[in-house]
N, C-alpha and C positions, 0 to 999 in steps of 0.2 A: 538327684531330683533337680529340676529346673528352678531357678530363682523365682520366676513368675508363678510357678505352681506353689511354692512355699508361701509367697506373699498372698496369693488368693486364698490359701487355706488357713490363714491366721484367724484365731478365735475372734478377734475384734472385727474383722471383716465379715465373718459369718454373723456375728451379733448385730452389726450395723445394717445388714441386708438380710433379714431373717427368712424371706421368701425366695431368695436366690438359690435355687436348687444346685446350680453349678458350684457355687462356693461351698455348700455343704458336702457335695460329692467329692470335691477336691480335698476338703478337710478329712473326710473319711478315708480316702485313699492314702493321704499323707500319714495319718495316724497309723493306718494298717502297715504301711511300709516301714514305720518306725517300731513295729512290734507291739503297738498299742491297740490290739484288736477289739478289746472290750469297749474302749472309748470310741473307736471308729464305729462300732455297731450301735452305740447309744445315740448317736446323732440322728439316725434314720427315724426311729419311732417318735422322737421329739418333733421333728419337722412334719412327719406324716399326720400326727394329731393336730398340729397347728394349721396345716393346710386344710384339713377336713373341717375343723371347727370354725376357722375364720374365713376361708374362701370356698369351702364346699367342694374341694377337688382332691384327687389322689396324687401321689408323687408321680412324676414323669419317669420314663425309662432312664433318663439321664441320671436320676438319683437311685432308682430301684435296681438297676443293673449292677452298679458298683457294690451296693449293699448285698445283693445275692452272691456276687463274686467273693466278697469278704466272708460271708457265711460258709462258702465252699472252700475257703482258704486258697483262692485262685492264684495260681502262679502267673497268670496274665497281668496281675497287678504289680508284680515285681517286688515282692516283699524283701527278698534278699538283696536286690540291687540297690535299694534305697537306704539301707542301714547306715552307711557311712555318711550320708548327707543329713541325717536327723539332727535337729537342734537339741541341745541338752537343757 
């Protein structure tokens, strides 16, 4: 996993910028690659509800596509390739 991907996916960054779908998508992919699929999936509905209630919009494909790939356990997300780079 690239260092900038890890930095963008940090929980503090996601919390500091709650409407930045890219940060949430990167966090979801990073969690998935570390074998934490349930946590990765939990981020999507939280942001979807917040976007709908506060801004009146649906998630963009930038967020919904990784979510769908995680649901399908998509090999395109590289779960096996990122395991060695996961922080403990």
